[in-house]
C-alpha positions in Angstrom: 0.0 0.0 0.0 2.9 2.4 0.8 4.3 1.9 -2.7 0.9 2.7 -4.3 0.5 5.8 -2.2 4.0 6.9 -3.3 3.1 6.2 -6.9 0.0 8.4 -6.6 2.3 11.3 -5.6 0.2 12.9 -2.9 2.2 16.2 -3.1 0.6 16.8 -6.5 -3.0 16.5 -5.3 -3.5 19.9 -3.6 -2.5 21.6 -6.8 -5.1 19.7 -8.9 -8.1 20.8 -6.8 -7.1 24.5 -6.8 -9.3 25.3 -9.8 -12.2 23.4 -8.4 -12.1 25.4 -5.1 -12.0 28.8 -6.9 -14.6 27.9 -9.5 -17.0 26.5 -6.9 -16.7 29.4 -4.4 -17.0 31.9 -7.2 -20.4 30.3 -8.1 -21.5 30.7 -4.5 -20.3 34.3 -4.2 -21.6 35.5 -7.5 -24.9 33.7 -8.3 -26.1 34.3 -11.8 -29.4 35.6 -13.0 -30.7 32.1 -13.3 -30.8 31.6 -9.5 -32.3 33.6 -6.7 -29.9 33.0 -3.8 -26.3 31.7 -3.4 -27.6 28.6 -1.7 -29.6 27.6 -4.7 -26.5 27.6 -7.0 -24.2 25.7 -4.7 -24.5 21.9 -4.4 -22.3 19.9 -2.0 -22.8 16.7 -4.0 -21.6 18.4 -7.1 -18.6 19.9 -5.2 -17.7 16.5 -3.8 -17.8 14.7 -7.1 -15.9 17.5 -8.8 -13.1 17.0 -6.2 -13.2 13.2 -6.6 -13.1 13.5 -10.4 -10.2 15.9 -10.4 -8.2 13.8 -7.9 -8.9 10.7 -10.0 -7.5 12.5 -13.1 -4.4 13.5 -11.2 -3.8 10.1 -9.8 -4.5 8.6 -13.2 -1.9 10.9 -14.7 0.7 10.0 -12.1 0.1 6.3 -12.6 0.3 6.7 -16.4 3.4 8.8 -16.2 5.1 6.2 -14.0 4.1 3.4 -16.4 4.9 5.3 -19.7 8.3 6.6 -18.6 9.0 3.3 -16.9 8.5 1.0 -19.8 10.2 3.4 -22.2 13.3 3.6 -20.0 13.0 7.3 -19.5 13.1 6.7 -15.7 16.7 5.6 -15.4 19.8 6.3 -13.3 20.2 9.7 -15.0 16.9 10.9 -13.6 17.3 13.4 -10.7 13.9 13.2 -9.0 12.8 10.5 -6.6 12.6 7.0 -8.0 9.3 6.0 -9.4 7.5 2.7 -8.7 8.3 0.8 -12.0 11.8 2.3 -12.1 12.6 0.9 -8.6 10.8 -2.4 -9.2 8.4 -2.2 -6.3 5.4 -2.3 -8.7 5.4 -4.3 -11.9 4.3 -2.7 -15.3 1.4 -5.2 -15.5 0.2 -4.2 -12.0 0.5 -0.5 -12.9 -1.4 -1.1 -16.2 -4.3 -2.7 -14.2 -4.2 0.3 -11.8 -4.5 2.7 -14.7 -7.6 0.8 -16.1 -9.2 0.7 -12.6 -8.5 4.4 -12.0 -9.9 5.3 -15.4 -13.1 3.5 -14.8 -13.6 5.0 -11.3 -12.8 8.5 -12.6 -15.3 8.0 -15.4 -18.0 6.9 -13.0 -17.3 9.9 -10.8 -17.5 12.2 -13.8 -20.8 10.7 -14.9 -22.3 11.3 -11.4 -20.8 14.8 -11.4 -22.6 15.6 -14.7 -25.9 14.0 -13.4 -25.9 16.2 -10.2 -25.2 19.2 -12.3 -27.8 18.8 -15.1 -30.1 16.0 -14.0 -32.3 14.8 -16.8 -32.3 18.2 -18.4 -29.8 20.0 -20.6 -28.8 16.8 -22.6 -26.6 18.9 -24.8 -24.5 20.2 -21.9 -24.4 16.6 -20.4 -23.0 15.3 -23.7 -20.5 18.1 -23.9 -19.1 17.5 -20.4 -19.1 13.8 -21.0 -16.9 14.3 -24.0 -14.7 16.6 -22.0 -14.4 13.9 -19.3 -13.4 11.3 -21.8 -10.9 13.6 -23.4 -9.4 14.4 -19.9 -9.0 10.7 -19.1 -7.5 9.9 -22.5 -5.1 12.9 -22.2 -4.0 11.9 -18.7 -3.0 8.5 -20.1 -1.6 9.6 -23.4 0.9 12.1 -21.8 3.6 9.4 -21.7 1.9 6.2 -22.7 2.2 4.9 -26.3 4.4 5.6 -29.3 2.7 8.9 -30.0 2.7 10.2 -26.3 2.3 14.0 -26.6 4.4 14.6 -23.5 7.4 13.4 -25.5 6.7 16.1 -28.2 6.4 19.1 -25.9 2.6 19.3 -25.5 2.3 18.5 -21.8 2.2 22.1 -20.8 -0.9 22.7 -23.0 -2.7 19.7 -21.4 -2.0 20.9 -17.9 -3.1 24.5 -18.7 -6.3 23.4 -20.4 -7.5 20.7 -18.0 -6.1 21.9 -14.6 -6.6 25.6 -15.3 -9.4 26.4 -17.7 -11.6 23.3 -17.6 -11.1 22.8 -13.8 -12.0 26.4 -12.9 -14.4 27.5 -15.6 -15.9 24.0 -16.1 -16.9 23.5 -12.5 -18.3 27.0 -12.3 -20.4 26.3 -15.4 -21.8 23.1 -13.8 -23.2 25.3 -11.0 -24.3 28.4 -12.9 -24.9 27.2 -16.4 -23.1 30.4 -17.6 -19.6 31.6 -18.4 -18.4 34.6 -16.5 -15.6 36.4 -18.4 -14.0 37.6 -15.1 -13.4 34.1 -14.0 -11.0 33.6 -16.9 -8.4 35.6 -15.0 -8.0 33.2 -12.0 -8.5 30.2 -14.3 -5.6 31.3 -16.5 -3.6 32.1 -13.4 -4.1 28.6 -11.9 -3.4 27.1 -15.3 -0.1 29.0 -15.5 1.0 28.0 -12.0 0.1 24.4 -12.7 2.2 24.5 -15.9 4.9 26.0 -13.7 5.1 22.9 -11.6 5.4 20.8 -14.7 8.1 23.2 -16.1 10.1 22.8 -12.8 9.9 19.0 -13.2 11.1 19.3 -16.7 13.9 21.7 -15.8 15.1 19.2 -13.1 15.0 16.3 -15.6 16.3 18.2 -18.7 19.5 16.1 -19.2 17.9 12.7 -18.6 14.9 13.6 -20.8 17.2 14.8 -23.6 19.0 11.4 -23.5 15.8 9.5 -23.5 14.2 11.4 -26.4 11.6 13.1 -24.3 11.3 16.4 -26.0 9.7 18.6 -23.4 9.5 22.4 -23.9 12.5 22.6 -21.6 14.5 20.3 -23.9 13.4 22.2 -26.9 14.2 25.7 -25.7 17.0 25.0 -23.2 17.4 25.6 -19.5 18.1 29.3 -19.7 15.0 30.1 -21.7 13.0 27.7 -19.6 13.8 29.8 -16.5 12.5 32.9 -18.3 9.4 30.9 -19.3 9.0 30.0 -15.6 9.2 33.6 -14.5 6.5 34.5 -17.1 4.2 31.8 -15.8 4.4 32.7 -12.1 4.6 36.5 -12.4 1.7 36.6 -14.9 -0.4 34.4 -12.6 0.1 36.9 -9.7 -0.8 39.9 -12.0 -3.9 38.2 -13.3 -5.3 37.5 -9.8 -4.6 41.1 -8.8 -6.5 42.3 -11.9 -9.3 39.9 -11.0 -9.5 41.5 -7.6 -9.6 45.0 -9.0 -12.4 44.2 -11.5 -14.5 42.7 -8.7 -14.0 45.7 -6.5 -12.3 43.9 -3.6 -12.1 45.9 -0.4 -8.8 46.3 1.4 -9.3 43.3 3.7 -10.1 41.1 0.7 -6.5 41.3 -0.6 -5.4 38.8 2.0 -4.6 36.4 -0.9 -1.4 38.4 -1.5 0.0 36.5 1.5 0.5 33.6 -1.0 2.7 35.8 -3.1 5.5 35.7 -0.5 6.3 32.0 -1.0 5.8 32.5 -4.7 8.4 35.3 -4.8 10.7 33.3 -2.6 10.3 30.4 -5.0 11.2 32.7 -8.0 14.3 33.9 -6.2 15.4 30.3 -5.6 14.9 29.4 -9.2 16.8 32.5 -10.3 19.8 31.6 -8.2 19.7 27.9 -8.9 22.7 26.3 -10.7 22.0 22.6 -9.6 19.0 20.9 -11.1 18.8 18.6 -8.1 17.9 21.5 -5.9 14.8 22.2 -8.0 13.0 19.1 -6.7 11.8 20.7 -3.4 10.5 23.7 -5.3 7.9 21.5 -7.0 6.2 21.0 -3.6 6.6 24.6 -2.7 5.0 25.9 -5.9 2.2 23.3 -5.7 1.4 24.2 -2.1 1.7 28.0 -2.8 -0.9 27.6 -5.7 -3.2 25.7 -3.3 -2.8 28.4 -0.7 -3.5 31.1 -3.2 -6.7 29.4 -4.3 -7.9 28.9 -0.7 -7.1 32.5 0.3 -8.8 33.9 -2.9 -11.8 31.7 -2.1 -11.9 33.1 1.5 -11.9 36.6 0.0 -14.9 35.7 -2.2 -16.6 34.3 0.9 -16.1 37.7 2.6 -17.8 39.3 -0.4 -20.7 36.8 0.0 -21.0 37.6 3.8 -21.3 41.3 2.9 -24.2 40.5 0.5 -26.0 38.5 3.2 -25.5 41.1 5.8 -26.7 43.9 3.5 -29.7 41.9 2.5 
């Protein structure tokens, strides 16, 4: 069991739910014209299955990455990060393949229940759309490193992370509540997407040399470590600016800017990356950036709840 928990890579899980938290709380704080009160738009069953589905996708992605890189030989002695399950031999490729199938089925079931609690027997068109999105997300999580045409080996992993753990996670879950798209929510959605890509970029900067030898052509391998650092600065700094713009557009009061507390570890992280010369020392930064992103999402959600409490008091 310990080996399976390690293969699931628990440190990545808080990052994966960041968009779900922000998108859900935004629906509660800013109910649309289709609903009368905040309590009518928020659904705990929907929230629970959104979290389960996202966690399922993240664990599935981690299992698939372990399997794909393991059977291809990408995870070898040159790799700097912690040894993965197949690489170290504690889990066989056959067992990991079964785990991928089981996790895919469970994630799909969770996604179907999520869609049902969102739309019920109505809005068949929306149900079909989100079902397709769910299937695409499952397929993309697997195809990142699995198969001869794995897109992670061609530099498209960043796009997958940005779309599914940024835009789809934040905007998608909000739409499940509100049945509308709010243009302002694009700002934190893009920000969370950028920070999620930042975690992947860190991972790829750490493994640049081993990936290059194995033919895994990530963006870092394609552009080189020096440009990858500048790319990283762009991702993190842009995310911080986007959240600030979001706060201004939503007329946050002074006490609602408590989310900037999460900027301190982000700035500290950027300083560490800037000074870094040893790829091995980037590994702890993955956890720091993931937790900082989760902290930002929680604090931003608390700020939105403060807004909601003002509405309730004034009414």
